[in-house]
C-alpha positions in Angstrom: 0.0 0.0 0.0 1.5 3.4 -1.0 1.5 6.3 1.4 0.0 9.6 0.4 2.2 12.4 -0.8 1.6 14.3 2.5 3.4 11.5 4.4 6.6 11.6 2.2 8.9 12.8 5.1 7.8 9.9 7.4 8.3 7.3 4.7 11.8 8.9 3.9 12.8 8.3 7.5 11.9 4.6 7.2 13.6 3.7 4.0 15.8 6.5 2.5 16.9 8.6 5.4 20.1 8.9 7.4 20.1 8.1 11.1 21.3 10.7 13.7 24.4 8.6 14.2 25.2 8.4 10.5 25.0 12.2 10.3 27.2 12.6 13.4 29.8 10.3 11.9 29.8 12.0 8.5 33.1 13.5 7.4 33.8 16.5 5.1 33.7 15.9 1.4 37.1 15.1 -0.1 38.5 15.0 -3.5 38.6 11.2 -3.6 35.6 10.0 -1.7 35.0 6.4 -0.8 32.1 4.3 -2.0 29.3 4.0 0.6 30.8 6.5 2.9 28.8 9.5 4.1 30.0 13.0 3.7 28.7 16.4 4.6 29.1 19.7 2.7 28.3 23.3 3.6 28.4 25.0 0.2 26.8 23.8 -3.0 25.0 25.0 -6.1 22.0 23.3 -7.6 22.3 23.2 -11.4 19.1 21.3 -12.2 16.8 18.7 -10.7 19.4 15.9 -10.6 22.8 17.6 -10.4 24.8 19.9 -8.1 28.3 21.5 -8.1 30.6 21.9 -5.1 33.7 23.9 -4.5 36.9 23.2 -6.4 35.0 22.1 -9.6 33.4 18.9 -8.1 30.2 18.0 -9.8 27.5 15.6 -8.5 24.8 13.6 -10.1 21.8 12.0 -8.2 22.5 8.4 -9.3 19.1 6.9 -8.8 16.7 9.4 -10.4 16.5 11.4 -13.7 14.7 14.7 -14.0 13.7 16.4 -17.2 16.1 18.7 -19.1 16.6 22.5 -18.5 16.9 24.7 -21.6 20.3 24.4 -23.2 21.5 26.3 -26.3 18.9 25.5 -29.0 17.2 22.9 -26.8 13.9 24.1 -25.2 13.2 23.3 -21.5 11.3 20.1 -21.0 8.1 20.0 -18.8 8.7 20.2 -15.0 12.4 20.7 -15.4 12.3 24.0 -13.5 9.9 22.7 -10.9 12.3 19.8 -10.2 15.3 22.3 -9.8 13.2 24.4 -7.5 12.1 21.5 -5.4 15.7 20.4 -4.9 17.0 23.8 -4.2 14.3 24.5 -1.7 14.8 21.2 0.2 18.5 21.5 0.5 18.3 25.2 1.5 16.4 24.4 4.8 19.7 23.7 6.7 23.3 24.8 6.5 24.7 21.5 5.3 23.7 18.5 3.3 24.9 14.8 3.2 26.2 12.7 0.4 26.7 9.0 -0.1 28.8 7.8 -3.0 27.3 5.1 -5.2 29.2 1.9 -6.4 29.4 3.2 -9.9 31.3 6.3 -8.9 31.1 8.5 -11.9 29.0 9.0 -15.1 30.2 9.7 -18.6 30.3 13.5 -17.8 32.8 12.8 -14.9 30.2 13.7 -12.2 30.3 11.7 -8.9 27.2 9.6 -8.7 25.7 10.1 -5.2 22.6 9.9 -3.0 21.8 13.2 -1.5 20.1 14.0 1.8 19.1 17.4 3.2 20.3 18.7 6.5 17.7 16.7 8.4 18.9 13.5 6.7 15.9 13.1 4.4 16.4 11.8 0.9 16.2 14.3 -1.9 15.4 11.5 -4.3 12.3 10.6 -2.4 10.9 14.1 -2.5 11.4 14.4 -6.2 10.1 11.0 -7.2 7.0 11.2 -4.9 6.0 14.6 -6.4 6.2 13.2 -10.0 9.3 15.4 -10.7 11.7 12.5 -11.5 12.0 9.0 -12.9 13.7 6.3 -11.0 16.8 4.9 -12.7 19.2 2.1 -11.8 22.7 3.0 -13.2 24.7 0.3 -11.5 24.4 -3.4 -10.5 23.0 -2.6 -7.0 20.0 -0.7 -8.5 17.6 1.8 -6.8 15.9 1.1 -3.6 12.5 -0.5 -3.8 10.7 2.3 -2.0 11.8 4.7 -4.7 10.1 2.5 -7.3 7.0 2.4 -5.0 6.9 6.1 -4.8 7.2 6.4 -8.6 4.3 3.9 -9.0 2.2 6.0 -6.6 3.0 9.3 -8.4 2.3 7.7 -11.7 -1.1 6.4 -10.5 -2.0 9.8 -9.3 -0.9 11.5 -12.5 1.5 13.8 -10.8 4.0 16.0 -12.5 5.8 14.3 -15.4 3.3 11.5 -15.4 0.6 13.8 -16.7 2.7 14.8 -19.8 3.0 13.1 -23.2 6.8 12.8 -22.8 6.3 10.2 -20.0 4.4 7.9 -22.5 6.0 4.8 -23.8 7.4 5.4 -27.3 7.2 2.8 -30.0 10.8 1.8 -31.0 9.9 1.1 -34.6 8.7 4.7 -35.1 11.7 6.5 -33.6 14.3 8.4 -35.7 17.6 10.0 -34.9 15.8 13.3 -34.1 14.4 11.6 -30.9 16.8 10.8 -28.3 17.7 11.3 -24.6 15.9 9.7 -21.7 12.7 7.9 -22.5 10.5 4.8 -22.1 10.6 2.7 -25.2 8.5 -0.3 -26.2 9.5 -2.7 -29.0 8.8 -6.3 -30.3 12.0 -8.2 -30.5 12.9 -8.9 -34.0 16.5 -10.1 -33.8 19.3 -10.7 -31.3 23.0 -10.1 -32.0 26.0 -10.0 -29.9 29.6 -8.7 -29.4 32.2 -10.0 -27.0 30.6 -8.2 -24.0 27.1 -7.2 -25.0 23.7 -8.5 -26.4 22.0 -6.3 -28.9 18.2 -6.6 -29.0 16.7 -5.2 -32.2 13.1 -4.0 -32.3 12.5 -4.1 -36.1 13.5 -0.5 -36.8 16.6 1.5 -36.3 16.5 1.3 -32.4 17.0 -1.3 -29.9 18.6 -2.1 -26.5 22.1 -3.1 -25.4 22.6 -5.3 -22.3 25.9 -6.4 -20.8 26.3 -10.1 -21.1 27.4 -10.4 -17.5 24.1 -8.7 -16.4 22.0 -11.5 -17.9 24.4 -14.3 -17.1 24.4 -13.2 -13.4 20.5 -13.0 -13.1 18.7 -15.9 -11.5 17.8 -17.2 -15.0 21.5 -17.4 -16.1 21.0 -16.3 -19.6 24.4 -17.1 -21.3 23.6 -18.0 -24.9 21.8 -16.8 -28.0 19.8 -20.0 -27.9 18.6 -19.2 -24.4 17.5 -15.7 -25.6 15.9 -16.9 -28.7 12.3 -17.1 -27.1 12.5 -13.4 -26.8 12.0 -13.0 -30.5 8.4 -11.9 -31.1 7.9 -10.8 -27.6 7.5 -7.3 -26.3 10.1 -5.4 -24.1 9.5 -2.1 -22.4 12.7 -0.4 -21.3 13.7 3.0 -19.9 17.0 4.7 -20.3 19.0 7.1 -22.6 18.5 6.5 -26.3 21.5 7.7 -28.3 22.2 7.5 -32.0 25.4 6.8 -34.0 26.4 7.0 -37.7 26.8 3.7 -39.4 28.9 2.8 -42.3 27.3 1.1 -45.3 28.9 -2.1 -44.2 27.6 -1.8 -40.7 24.1 -1.1 -42.0 24.3 -4.3 -44.2 25.3 -6.3 -41.2 22.2 -5.1 -39.3 23.9 -2.8 -36.8 21.5 -0.7 -34.7 22.0 3.1 -35.1 19.8 3.9 -32.0 20.8 2.2 -28.8 19.5 2.3 -25.2 22.0 0.8 -22.8 20.5 -1.1 -19.9 22.7 -1.0 -16.8 20.3 -2.9 -14.5 17.4 -5.3 -15.1 15.3 -2.8 -13.1 15.3 -0.7 -16.2 13.4 -3.3 -18.1 9.8 -2.6 -17.3 8.6 -5.5 -19.3 10.7 -8.4 -20.5 9.4 -12.0 -21.2 12.3 -14.0 -19.8 12.5 -11.8 -16.7 8.9 -12.2 -15.5 10.0 -14.6 -12.8 12.7 -12.4 -11.3 
C-alpha cells in the first residue's frame, strides 16, 4: 500500500533517510571520496533537478533518479524541469549542510560523482522528487535503486503527478523512432533479432532502435542467460525499457550487417519494465 504524498517525510525516515548517528559520523567531502561513505558539505549550487556542483569544480549527479532537461543552447526546456530544480534547491536550503553517499558506480560519462543526496535533516532528496512526480527512477549500476523509490514512482504515476501527466512520459514505439528523438525515454519494441559482441547483447526492435545489455548482467541473473539459444524465445515478444537513447552514424557495411543506429543501454534489469524472460525475477 502506497502512502499519500503528505506522508513523504515519514516514509523517507523509514527507507531512504540517514540516522542521527550516521549524520554525526559524516566527514567533510574530499577529492577522492570512498564508496558507501557518508560525507557532509556546507556549500553547494543546484544546477538542475538531478545535479549539483561543489567547490573546487566537483560535480555531483543524483545516481538513482532522472529529471527532465533544462533549456540548453537550442534545446527548449522540458516539462517540469524548472519545478524539479526548484524543489531540490528548496529542500537543500532548509539547513546549513547536506549529506552525500557515493554510489558503487562512482562517476557518469560526464565525470560527475554519482551520489545519493540528503538534506540537513537526513531526508532523501530523491524521495521528495520522485513522490511529487518530478523525477523518474533509474538504476545506473548493478545494485539498483531502492524498492521504496520504485514504490513512490508507482504512486506518483497512479495519481498522475508532474511528469506523469505529460506526453513525454508515455512509452514510445521503437519502430517509429528516428535520430531526431533521443535522450531519456521509455521505449517499447517487439524483439525482431538478437545479435552479440564480445561483451554485449544487442536486441533489435525491427527498426533503427534497440537495447544493449551487458552479457554479465543477464548471465548473473537468476535465469543465467548465457547464450543466444537461451535468448531466442525473446523473439516476437514485447520489451519495455527505460534509459537514454543515443544515435550513432553507421557505415554502409555496418548497415548491411544489421547494426542498430539507435541504442538504449540497460545497466540494471530494473530498467526493463517488461521483458518476457525476466517475469520470474
